[in-house]
N, CA, C and O atoms as CSV, one atom per row, in Angstrom:
chain,resi,resn,atom,element,x,y,z
A,1,MET,N,N,168.354,147.008,86.805
A,1,MET,CA,C,167.185,147.156,85.979
A,1,MET,C,C,167.575,146.871,84.535
A,1,MET,O,O,168.710,147.132,84.136
A,2,SER,N,N,166.664,146.349,83.766
A,2,SER,CA,C,166.974,145.910,82.408
A,2,SER,C,C,167.156,147.070,81.432
A,2,SER,O,O,167.678,146.863,80.336
A,3,GLY,N,N,166.749,148.266,81.789
A,3,GLY,CA,C,166.866,149.385,80.869
A,3,GLY,C,C,165.631,149.569,80.000
A,3,GLY,O,O,165.512,150.586,79.316
A,4,LEU,N,N,164.716,148.620,80.009
A,4,LEU,CA,C,163.486,148.746,79.239
A,4,LEU,C,C,162.529,149.656,79.984
A,4,LEU,O,O,162.362,149.540,81.198
A,5,ARG,N,N,161.912,150.546,79.262
A,5,ARG,CA,C,160.960,151.491,79.855
A,5,ARG,C,C,159.611,151.327,79.179
A,5,ARG,O,O,159.531,151.035,77.986
A,6,PHE,N,N,158.552,151.518,79.952
A,6,PHE,CA,C,157.218,151.474,79.383
A,6,PHE,C,C,156.997,152.725,78.552
A,6,PHE,O,O,157.334,153.832,78.973
A,7,SER,N,N,156.435,152.544,77.384
A,7,SER,CA,C,156.104,153.660,76.513
A,7,SER,C,C,154.606,153.593,76.206
A,7,SER,O,O,154.143,152.661,75.550
A,8,LEU,N,N,153.863,154.575,76.679
A,8,LEU,CA,C,152.430,154.626,76.419
A,8,LEU,C,C,152.166,154.732,74.923
A,8,LEU,O,O,151.260,154.082,74.402
A,9,ALA,N,N,152.950,155.542,74.238
A,9,ALA,CA,C,152.761,155.701,72.792
A,9,ALA,C,C,152.976,154.369,72.068
A,9,ALA,O,O,152.217,154.031,71.160
A,10,GLU,N,N,154.002,153.614,72.462
A,10,GLU,CA,C,154.274,152.325,71.833
A,10,GLU,C,C,153.161,151.322,72.153
A,10,GLU,O,O,152.746,150.560,71.280
A,11,ALA,N,N,152.683,151.319,73.385
A,11,ALA,CA,C,151.591,150.420,73.753
A,11,ALA,C,C,150.340,150.736,72.946
A,11,ALA,O,O,149.672,149.824,72.457
A,12,GLU,N,N,150.018,152.011,72.801
A,12,GLU,CA,C,148.852,152.413,72.015
A,12,GLU,C,C,149.018,152.004,70.551
A,12,GLU,O,O,148.060,151.568,69.912
A,13,ARG,N,N,150.229,152.147,70.026
A,13,ARG,CA,C,150.487,151.763,68.640
A,13,ARG,C,C,150.298,150.258,68.453
A,13,ARG,O,O,149.710,149.822,67.464
A,14,ARG,N,N,150.795,149.472,69.397
A,14,ARG,CA,C,150.691,148.016,69.283
A,14,ARG,C,C,149.256,147.513,69.470
A,14,ARG,O,O,148.818,146.602,68.767
A,15,LEU,N,N,148.537,148.101,70.406
A,15,LEU,CA,C,147.185,147.630,70.697
A,15,LEU,C,C,146.162,148.111,69.678
A,15,LEU,O,O,145.213,147.396,69.358
A,16,GLY,N,N,146.355,149.305,69.178
A,16,GLY,CA,C,145.419,149.857,68.204
A,16,GLY,C,C,144.342,150.700,68.855
A,16,GLY,O,O,144.081,150.577,70.051
A,17,PRO,N,N,143.715,151.561,68.059
A,17,PRO,CA,C,142.737,152.512,68.601
A,17,PRO,C,C,141.507,151.852,69.225
A,17,PRO,O,O,140.990,152.356,70.222
A,18,ALA,N,N,141.024,150.736,68.666
A,18,ALA,CA,C,139.822,150.100,69.221
A,18,ALA,C,C,140.082,149.559,70.624
A,18,ALA,O,O,139.244,149.715,71.513
A,19,ALA,N,N,141.226,148.928,70.828
A,19,ALA,CA,C,141.559,148.383,72.146
A,19,ALA,C,C,141.766,149.498,73.166
A,19,ALA,O,O,141.342,149.381,74.316
A,20,ILE,N,N,142.413,150.568,72.747
A,20,ILE,CA,C,142.630,151.702,73.642
A,20,ILE,C,C,141.301,152.336,74.038
A,20,ILE,O,O,141.099,152.661,75.208
A,21,ALA,N,N,140.397,152.515,73.086
A,21,ALA,CA,C,139.083,153.099,73.379
A,21,ALA,C,C,138.311,152.202,74.336
A,21,ALA,O,O,137.675,152.698,75.267
A,22,ALA,N,N,138.356,150.894,74.124
A,22,ALA,CA,C,137.652,149.962,75.015
A,22,ALA,C,C,138.233,150.016,76.425
A,22,ALA,O,O,137.488,149.995,77.404
A,23,ALA,N,N,139.550,150.084,76.531
A,23,ALA,CA,C,140.194,150.163,77.842
A,23,ALA,C,C,139.813,151.451,78.560
A,23,ALA,O,O,139.549,151.444,79.762
A,24,ARG,N,N,139.787,152.554,77.823
A,24,ARG,CA,C,139.413,153.838,78.445
A,24,ARG,C,C,137.966,153.821,78.927
A,24,ARG,O,O,137.661,154.348,79.997
A,25,ARG,N,N,137.069,153.214,78.137
A,25,ARG,CA,C,135.663,153.124,78.574
A,25,ARG,C,C,135.554,152.278,79.841
A,25,ARG,O,O,134.794,152.607,80.752
A,26,SER,N,N,136.311,151.196,79.890
A,26,SER,CA,C,136.288,150.319,81.057
A,26,SER,C,C,136.777,151.051,82.305
A,26,SER,O,O,136.176,150.939,83.373
A,27,VAL,N,N,137.855,151.790,82.166
A,27,VAL,CA,C,138.413,152.541,83.293
A,27,VAL,C,C,137.434,153.623,83.750
A,27,VAL,O,O,137.225,153.809,84.949
A,28,GLU,N,N,136.843,154.328,82.803
A,28,GLU,CA,C,135.914,155.406,83.153
A,28,GLU,C,C,134.668,154.900,83.872
A,28,GLU,O,O,134.092,155.613,84.694
A,29,SER,N,N,134.252,153.673,83.566
A,29,SER,CA,C,133.035,153.154,84.190
A,29,SER,C,C,133.296,152.438,85.515
A,29,SER,O,O,132.349,152.085,86.217
A,30,ALA,N,N,134.552,152.220,85.864
A,30,ALA,CA,C,134.887,151.514,87.107
A,30,ALA,C,C,134.728,152.442,88.308
A,30,ALA,O,O,134.960,153.647,88.204
A,31,PRO,N,N,134.335,151.879,89.443
A,31,PRO,CA,C,134.253,152.707,90.651
A,31,PRO,C,C,135.664,153.079,91.121
A,31,PRO,O,O,136.625,152.384,90.795
A,32,PRO,N,N,135.793,154.164,91.880
A,32,PRO,CA,C,137.116,154.544,92.375
A,32,PRO,C,C,137.673,153.489,93.340
A,32,PRO,O,O,136.922,152.824,94.054
A,33,MET,N,N,138.991,153.351,93.345
A,33,MET,CA,C,139.620,152.382,94.249
A,33,MET,C,C,139.631,152.924,95.668
A,33,MET,O,O,139.790,154.122,95.899
A,34,ARG,N,N,139.457,152.005,96.610
A,34,ARG,CA,C,139.591,152.384,98.018
A,34,ARG,C,C,141.063,152.687,98.293
A,34,ARG,O,O,141.948,152.156,97.623
A,35,THR,N,N,141.311,153.524,99.260
A,35,THR,CA,C,142.680,153.897,99.624
A,35,THR,C,C,143.509,152.669,99.976
A,35,THR,O,O,144.675,152.583,99.592
A,36,GLU,N,N,142.923,151.712,100.705
A,36,GLU,CA,C,143.658,150.514,101.106
A,36,GLU,C,C,144.103,149.704,99.891
A,36,GLU,O,O,145.235,149.225,99.840
A,37,LEU,N,N,143.220,149.555,98.925
A,37,LEU,CA,C,143.556,148.804,97.722
A,37,LEU,C,C,144.646,149.516,96.932
A,37,LEU,O,O,145.577,148.881,96.437
A,38,ARG,N,N,144.531,150.824,96.816
A,38,ARG,CA,C,145.543,151.601,96.105
A,38,ARG,C,C,146.917,151.414,96.744
A,38,ARG,O,O,147.913,151.261,96.037
A,39,GLU,N,N,146.977,151.424,98.070
A,39,GLU,CA,C,148.254,151.248,98.766
A,39,GLU,C,C,148.794,149.827,98.609
A,39,GLU,O,O,150.007,149.638,98.513
A,40,GLN,N,N,147.910,148.827,98.580
A,40,GLN,CA,C,148.360,147.456,98.358
A,40,GLN,C,C,148.975,147.309,96.969
A,40,GLN,O,O,150.026,146.686,96.814
A,41,ILE,N,N,148.330,147.873,95.975
A,41,ILE,CA,C,148.857,147.799,94.610
A,41,ILE,C,C,150.185,148.542,94.517
A,41,ILE,O,O,151.123,148.059,93.883
A,42,ARG,N,N,150.269,149.700,95.138
A,42,ARG,CA,C,151.518,150.462,95.137
A,42,ARG,C,C,152.644,149.645,95.772
A,42,ARG,O,O,153.769,149.649,95.272
A,43,ALA,N,N,152.349,148.946,96.869
A,43,ALA,CA,C,153.356,148.128,97.544
A,43,ALA,C,C,153.827,146.970,96.668
A,43,ALA,O,O,155.012,146.639,96.660
A,44,VAL,N,N,152.898,146.353,95.930
A,44,VAL,CA,C,153.280,145.255,95.035
A,44,VAL,C,C,154.265,145.756,93.985
A,44,VAL,O,O,155.292,145.118,93.752
A,45,PHE,N,N,153.975,146.873,93.355
A,45,PHE,CA,C,154.869,147.401,92.331
A,45,PHE,C,C,156.188,147.870,92.929
A,45,PHE,O,O,157.238,147.719,92.304
A,46,ALA,N,N,156.148,148.437,94.129
A,46,ALA,CA,C,157.378,148.906,94.768
A,46,ALA,C,C,158.305,147.743,95.121
A,46,ALA,O,O,159.525,147.903,95.126
A,47,SER,N,N,157.736,146.580,95.414
A,47,SER,CA,C,158.559,145.441,95.812
A,47,SER,C,C,158.922,144.528,94.643
A,47,SER,O,O,159.679,143.574,94.822
A,48,ALA,N,N,158.403,144.803,93.465
A,48,ALA,CA,C,158.668,143.944,92.299
A,48,ALA,C,C,160.125,144.060,91.880
A,48,ALA,O,O,160.749,145.116,91.986
A,49,ARG,N,N,160.639,142.947,91.405
A,49,ARG,CA,C,162.009,142.924,90.894
A,49,ARG,C,C,161.961,142.669,89.392
A,49,ARG,O,O,161.097,141.945,88.896
A,50,THR,N,N,162.883,143.263,88.698
A,50,THR,CA,C,162.947,143.039,87.257
A,50,THR,C,C,163.927,141.909,86.967
A,50,THR,O,O,164.827,141.634,87.760
A,51,THR,N,N,163.744,141.271,85.843
A,51,THR,CA,C,164.666,140.226,85.410
A,51,THR,C,C,165.335,140.669,84.124
A,51,THR,O,O,164.825,141.525,83.400
A,52,ARG,N,N,166.460,140.085,83.858
A,52,ARG,CA,C,167.172,140.418,82.622
A,52,ARG,C,C,166.544,139.658,81.477
A,52,ARG,O,O,166.139,138.507,81.647
A,53,PRO,N,N,166.453,140.282,80.304
A,53,PRO,CA,C,165.928,139.576,79.146
A,53,PRO,C,C,166.830,138.392,78.784
A,53,PRO,O,O,168.048,138.458,78.949
A,54,THR,N,N,166.232,137.329,78.299
A,54,THR,CA,C,166.996,136.176,77.863
A,54,THR,C,C,167.650,136.491,76.518
A,54,THR,O,O,166.978,136.983,75.611
A,55,PRO,N,N,168.942,136.217,76.375
A,55,PRO,CA,C,169.582,136.469,75.083
A,55,PRO,C,C,168.938,135.630,73.988
A,55,PRO,O,O,168.532,134.494,74.234
A,56,ALA,N,N,168.842,136.172,72.797
A,56,ALA,CA,C,168.202,135.474,71.678
A,56,ALA,C,C,168.882,134.149,71.381
A,56,ALA,O,O,168.198,133.198,71.003
A,57,ALA,N,N,170.186,134.041,71.534
A,57,ALA,CA,C,170.903,132.789,71.259
A,57,ALA,C,C,170.452,131.693,72.202
A,57,ALA,O,O,170.379,130.534,71.795
A,58,ALA,N,N,170.152,132.016,73.433
A,58,ALA,CA,C,169.690,131.009,74.396
A,58,ALA,C,C,168.298,130.519,74.034
A,58,ALA,O,O,167.975,129.350,74.246
A,59,ASP,N,N,167.472,131.406,73.488
A,59,ASP,CA,C,166.122,131.014,73.085
A,59,ASP,C,C,166.142,130.024,71.928
A,59,ASP,O,O,165.290,129.139,71.851
A,60,ALA,N,N,167.110,130.170,71.032
A,60,ALA,CA,C,167.186,129.323,69.851
A,60,ALA,C,C,167.699,127.919,70.179
A,60,ALA,O,O,167.472,126.982,69.413
A,61,ALA,N,N,168.385,127.771,71.308
A,61,ALA,CA,C,168.977,126.466,71.668
A,61,ALA,C,C,167.957,125.463,72.117
A,61,ALA,O,O,168.308,124.331,72.449
């Protein structure tokens, strides 16, 4: 694993309050997920592989 972790606080800081409020309204108005869909999404994330970040020197070349 690359060692990078998701930070909700950092995501909120980067997106800003308006984007966060819009996302929350969207989530609140969505219908609940079916159990089958929830399990499919869980399986996708469980099987995902992480990649190593590209070194900055390679990007500059």
